[in-house]
C-alpha positions as CSV (number, residue, x, y, z in Angstrom):
1,X,-32.2,-121.3,-22.2
2,X,-32.8,-122.2,-25.9
3,X,-34.7,-125.4,-26.9
4,X,-35.2,-126.6,-30.4
5,X,-37.4,-129.5,-31.7
6,X,-38.8,-130.6,-35.1
7,X,-42.4,-131.6,-35.9
8,X,-43.3,-134.0,-38.7
9,X,-46.8,-134.8,-37.7
10,X,-49.0,-135.8,-40.7
11,X,-52.3,-136.7,-39.0
12,X,-55.6,-134.9,-39.2
13,X,-55.5,-132.4,-36.3
14,X,-59.3,-132.8,-35.7
15,X,-58.9,-136.5,-34.8
16,X,-57.3,-137.1,-31.5
17,X,-54.6,-139.8,-32.1
18,X,-52.1,-139.3,-29.3
19,X,-49.5,-136.6,-28.6
20,X,-47.7,-134.7,-31.3
21,X,-44.3,-133.1,-31.1
22,X,-43.8,-130.1,-28.8
23,X,-40.7,-128.4,-27.4
24,X,-41.6,-128.2,-23.7
25,X,-44.5,-129.4,-21.6
26,X,-45.2,-128.0,-18.1
27,X,-47.3,-130.3,-15.9
28,X,-46.4,-129.1,-12.4
29,X,-47.8,-126.1,-10.5
30,X,-45.8,-123.1,-9.5
31,X,-43.6,-123.2,-12.6
32,X,-41.9,-120.3,-14.5
33,X,-40.2,-120.1,-17.9
34,X,-38.0,-117.0,-17.9
35,X,-35.8,-115.4,-20.6
36,X,-36.0,-118.5,-22.8
37,X,-36.2,-119.1,-26.5
38,X,-38.3,-122.1,-27.9
39,X,-38.0,-122.9,-31.6
40,X,-40.2,-125.5,-33.3
41,X,-39.1,-126.5,-36.8
42,X,-41.5,-127.9,-39.4
43,X,-40.0,-131.0,-41.0
44,X,-43.1,-131.8,-43.1
45,X,-41.9,-130.1,-46.3
46,X,-39.4,-133.0,-46.7
47,X,-42.4,-135.3,-47.3
48,X,-43.0,-136.4,-50.9
49,X,-46.0,-134.6,-52.5
50,X,-48.1,-137.7,-52.7
51,X,-47.8,-138.3,-48.9
52,X,-48.8,-134.8,-47.9
53,X,-52.3,-134.2,-46.5
54,X,-54.5,-131.1,-45.9
55,X,-53.3,-130.8,-42.3
56,X,-52.1,-128.4,-39.7
57,X,-49.8,-129.1,-36.8
58,X,-52.0,-130.0,-33.9
59,X,-49.9,-129.0,-30.9
60,X,-48.3,-125.8,-29.8
61,X,-44.6,-125.5,-29.2
62,X,-45.1,-124.9,-25.4
63,X,-47.8,-127.0,-23.7
64,X,-49.2,-126.1,-20.3
65,X,-51.3,-128.8,-18.8
66,X,-51.6,-128.8,-15.0
67,X,-55.1,-129.4,-13.7
68,X,-56.2,-127.0,-10.9
69,X,-54.4,-123.9,-9.6
70,X,-51.3,-124.1,-11.7
71,X,-49.8,-120.6,-11.1
72,X,-47.6,-120.9,-14.3
73,X,-45.8,-117.9,-15.6
74,X,-44.1,-117.5,-19.0
75,X,-42.1,-114.2,-18.9
76,X,-39.7,-112.4,-21.2
77,X,-39.4,-115.4,-23.5
78,X,-39.6,-116.1,-27.3
79,X,-41.5,-118.8,-29.0
80,X,-41.1,-119.4,-32.8
81,X,-43.5,-122.0,-34.2
82,X,-45.2,-123.2,-37.4
83,X,-48.0,-124.3,-35.2
84,X,-49.4,-122.4,-32.2
85,X,-46.9,-120.9,-29.9
86,X,-48.3,-121.6,-26.4
87,X,-51.1,-124.1,-25.9
88,X,-53.0,-124.6,-22.6
89,X,-54.2,-128.2,-22.4
90,X,-55.2,-130.4,-25.3
91,X,-58.6,-130.3,-27.0
92,X,-61.2,-130.7,-24.3
93,X,-65.0,-131.2,-24.8
94,X,-67.1,-128.1,-24.5
95,X,-70.1,-128.1,-22.2
96,X,-72.3,-128.6,-25.2
97,X,-70.8,-132.0,-25.8
98,X,-71.7,-135.3,-24.1
99,X,-68.4,-135.7,-22.3
100,X,-67.7,-133.2,-19.5
101,X,-64.7,-130.9,-19.7
102,X,-61.6,-131.9,-17.8
103,X,-60.5,-129.8,-14.8
104,X,-59.0,-126.5,-16.1
105,X,-55.4,-125.3,-15.8
106,X,-56.0,-122.2,-13.7
107,X,-53.9,-119.0,-13.1
108,X,-51.6,-118.7,-16.1
109,X,-49.7,-115.5,-16.9
110,X,-47.9,-114.8,-20.2
111,X,-46.2,-111.5,-20.2
112,X,-43.5,-109.5,-22.1
113,X,-43.0,-112.4,-24.7
114,X,-42.2,-112.4,-28.4
115,X,-44.4,-114.9,-30.2
116,X,-43.8,-115.6,-33.9
117,X,-45.7,-117.7,-36.4
118,X,-44.2,-119.6,-39.3
119,X,-47.3,-121.4,-40.7
120,X,-47.3,-121.6,-44.5
121,X,-50.8,-123.1,-45.0
122,X,-51.6,-126.6,-46.3
123,X,-49.0,-128.7,-47.9
124,X,-51.4,-130.1,-50.5
125,X,-53.9,-127.9,-52.3
126,X,-57.5,-129.0,-51.2
127,X,-59.8,-130.2,-54.0
128,X,-62.4,-127.6,-53.0
129,X,-61.6,-124.0,-52.2
130,X,-64.0,-124.0,-49.2
131,X,-61.4,-126.2,-47.4
132,X,-59.4,-123.0,-46.9
133,X,-62.0,-121.9,-44.4
134,X,-60.3,-124.0,-41.7
135,X,-56.8,-122.9,-42.7
136,X,-54.9,-121.6,-39.7
137,X,-57.5,-122.7,-37.2
138,X,-54.8,-124.4,-35.1
139,X,-52.2,-121.6,-35.5
140,X,-52.5,-118.9,-32.8
141,X,-50.1,-117.2,-30.5
142,X,-52.0,-118.6,-27.5
143,X,-54.6,-121.4,-27.6
144,X,-56.6,-121.6,-24.4
145,X,-58.4,-125.0,-24.5
146,X,-59.3,-124.9,-20.8
147,X,-57.9,-122.3,-18.5
148,X,-59.5,-119.9,-16.1
149,X,-57.7,-116.8,-14.9
150,X,-55.5,-116.3,-17.9
151,X,-53.4,-113.2,-18.4
152,X,-51.8,-112.3,-21.7
153,X,-50.1,-108.9,-21.6
154,X,-47.4,-106.8,-23.2
155,X,-46.5,-109.4,-25.8
156,X,-45.3,-108.8,-29.3
157,X,-47.2,-111.2,-31.7
158,X,-47.0,-111.6,-35.4
159,X,-46.0,-113.5,-38.5
160,X,-42.3,-114.0,-39.0
161,X,-42.4,-113.2,-42.8
162,X,-45.8,-112.1,-44.2
163,X,-44.7,-111.7,-47.8
164,X,-43.6,-115.4,-47.9
165,X,-46.6,-116.6,-46.0
166,X,-44.9,-117.5,-42.7
167,X,-47.8,-116.4,-40.6
168,X,-49.8,-116.7,-37.4
169,X,-53.6,-116.6,-37.5
170,X,-54.7,-115.2,-34.1
171,X,-53.5,-113.5,-31.0
172,X,-55.7,-115.7,-28.7
173,X,-58.0,-118.6,-29.4
174,X,-60.4,-119.5,-26.5
175,X,-61.7,-122.9,-27.4
176,X,-64.1,-123.9,-24.6
177,X,-67.2,-122.6,-22.8
178,X,-65.6,-123.4,-19.5
179,X,-63.2,-120.5,-19.8
180,X,-63.5,-117.6,-17.4
181,X,-61.6,-114.5,-16.4
182,X,-59.4,-113.8,-19.4
183,X,-57.3,-110.6,-19.3
184,X,-55.7,-109.5,-22.5
185,X,-54.1,-106.1,-22.6
186,X,-51.2,-104.0,-24.1
187,X,-50.2,-106.6,-26.7
188,X,-48.8,-105.6,-30.1
189,X,-50.3,-107.9,-32.7
190,X,-49.3,-107.4,-36.3
191,X,-49.0,-109.3,-39.6
192,X,-51.8,-111.6,-38.6
193,X,-54.2,-113.8,-40.7
194,X,-53.4,-116.8,-42.9
195,X,-54.0,-116.2,-46.6
196,X,-54.6,-118.7,-49.3
197,X,-51.8,-119.4,-51.8
198,X,-54.4,-120.1,-54.5
199,X,-54.3,-117.6,-57.3
200,X,-57.4,-115.4,-57.4
201,X,-58.5,-116.5,-53.9
202,X,-57.9,-113.5,-51.7
203,X,-59.2,-113.9,-48.2
204,X,-57.8,-113.2,-44.7
205,X,-58.8,-116.2,-42.6
206,X,-57.7,-114.8,-39.2
207,X,-59.2,-113.1,-36.2
208,X,-57.3,-111.4,-33.6
209,X,-59.2,-112.8,-30.6
210,X,-61.7,-115.6,-30.9
211,X,-64.0,-117.0,-28.2
212,X,-65.7,-120.2,-29.3
213,X,-69.3,-120.3,-28.3
214,X,-70.2,-123.8,-27.1
215,X,-73.1,-123.2,-24.8
216,X,-75.3,-126.3,-24.3
217,X,-79.0,-126.3,-24.7
218,X,-80.5,-125.9,-21.2
219,X,-83.6,-124.0,-22.2
220,X,-86.5,-121.8,-21.2
221,X,-88.7,-123.1,-18.4
222,X,-91.7,-122.2,-16.4
223,X,-91.0,-122.0,-12.7
224,X,-93.0,-124.5,-10.7
225,X,-92.1,-123.1,-7.3
226,X,-89.2,-121.7,-5.3
227,X,-87.7,-121.4,-1.8
228,X,-85.4,-118.7,-0.6
229,X,-82.4,-120.6,-2.1
230,X,-83.8,-122.9,-4.7
231,X,-86.1,-123.0,-7.7
232,X,-88.0,-125.9,-9.3
233,X,-89.3,-126.9,-12.7
234,X,-91.2,-129.7,-14.2
235,X,-88.7,-131.2,-16.7
236,X,-91.1,-133.6,-18.4
237,X,-93.7,-130.9,-19.3
238,X,-94.9,-131.8,-22.8
239,X,-94.2,-128.2,-24.0
240,X,-90.5,-129.0,-23.6
241,X,-90.6,-131.8,-26.3
242,X,-88.9,-131.4,-29.6
243,X,-85.7,-129.7,-30.6
244,X,-84.4,-126.3,-29.7
245,X,-83.9,-124.0,-32.6
246,X,-81.4,-121.7,-30.9
247,X,-79.0,-123.1,-28.3
248,X,-77.6,-119.7,-27.4
249,X,-80.9,-117.9,-26.8
250,X,-84.6,-118.8,-26.9
251,X,-88.0,-117.8,-25.8
252,X,-89.4,-121.1,-27.1
253,X,-89.9,-124.0,-24.6
254,X,-89.2,-126.7,-27.2
255,X,-86.1,-128.7,-26.6
256,X,-85.6,-127.5,-23.0
257,X,-84.1,-130.1,-20.7
258,X,-82.3,-130.6,-17.4
259,X,-79.0,-132.2,-18.5
260,X,-77.2,-134.7,-16.2
261,X,-74.1,-132.5,-16.0
262,X,-76.0,-129.6,-14.4
263,X,-74.6,-128.7,-11.0
264,X,-71.3,-130.5,-11.6
265,X,-69.5,-127.3,-12.3
266,X,-69.9,-123.6,-11.4
267,X,-70.8,-122.6,-14.9
268,X,-74.6,-123.3,-14.8
269,X,-76.9,-120.5,-13.9
270,X,-80.6,-119.8,-13.8
271,X,-81.8,-116.4,-15.0
272,X,-85.3,-115.1,-14.2
273,X,-86.5,-113.8,-17.6
274,X,-90.0,-112.7,-16.7
275,X,-92.6,-112.6,-13.9
276,X,-91.9,-112.3,-10.2
277,X,-88.1,-111.9,-9.5
278,X,-87.3,-110.9,-13.1
279,X,-83.7,-109.9,-13.8
280,X,-82.1,-112.0,-11.0
281,X,-79.6,-114.8,-11.7
282,X,-78.0,-117.4,-9.5
283,X,-75.3,-120.1,-9.9
284,X,-76.6,-123.7,-9.7
285,X,-74.7,-125.7,-7.1
286,X,-76.7,-128.9,-7.4
287,X,-79.9,-130.6,-8.6
288,X,-82.4,-132.8,-6.7
289,X,-84.4,-134.9,-9.1
290,X,-87.8,-136.5,-8.4
291,X,-90.8,-137.6,-10.6
292,X,-92.1,-134.5,-12.4
293,X,-89.6,-132.2,-10.6
294,X,-86.1,-130.9,-10.7
295,X,-85.0,-128.6,-7.9
296,X,-82.0,-126.4,-8.5
297,X,-80.0,-125.5,-5.4
298,X,-78.4,-122.0,-5.7
299,X,-75.3,-120.3,-4.5
300,X,-77.1,-117.6,-2.6
301,X,-80.7,-116.6,-1.6
302,X,-83.0,-114.8,-4.0
303,X,-83.6,-111.2,-3.4
304,X,-87.1,-111.6,-4.6
305,X,-88.3,-115.2,-4.6
306,X,-89.8,-116.3,-8.0
307,X,-93.2,-118.0,-8.2
308,X,-95.4,-119.8,-10.7
309,X,-95.8,-116.6,-12.7
310,X,-92.0,-116.6,-13.4
311,X,-90.1,-118.0,-16.4
312,X,-86.4,-118.7,-16.3
313,X,-83.5,-119.6,-18.6
314,X,-81.1,-122.3,-17.7
315,X,-77.7,-121.8,-19.4
316,X,-73.9,-121.9,-19.1
317,X,-71.6,-118.9,-18.7
């Protein structure tokens, strides 16, 4: 099977304004694409210069969006695209954002495929050179917005014509904290990395594999007390006031908080950082809230029960 479509999107890719052009969208579980060729053509060069914008194509040529256990396989196929080749779901909020992530598309296998990029960069030179820093951010072989249990193996990935700037920027872009269990092996990635067409501005913008780090600010807490399968803190302790300086790690109590979304997914954990029970971690399965108290229910009992001498970190993995 060979499918061809043309994309003429001219909107800013960072503002969600409805669907863009794709070739094929898979929205049902237990779906396979075998021995197929998908070709996305870029029709934007036909636009007059004055109508062009500093934009990139938002959507991948092949869109996989099936919430829950999808069991989708893309095998022995080719995708040629001036955008990303294969995209799993649309942009979804990270756990650091106010809106919770949508359910993930789980169990996706992409194997023995040929993925080629044809991105030429912006169609209008930005007024400031620093704008090139985002060039190619939407142009990867595989963009994983929200998928757990993803396999990408034995694929040949590269730009279609590097001397003429028909490129792809990354092998794999993981775009959300909620991603888990990604297996990437035995791929051949070559001719990667978008480069600026500006004279004298030599920079490779690409990375082969990128994991976006969007952990929310849970924080560093003193343990109030614990039971064999729970641990409690006092969330309104005055030492937790203020702003956290580092969301990814901290030994400062300032800004620590018990967010409403904690316990709504299996990504929140508590890690005992010091004191009794140090070194243990448990997944948070729920939270019971009361005045001056937040009690975290855990997925399994403590080996050593923490006490009031213990400090713990609340974070997302």
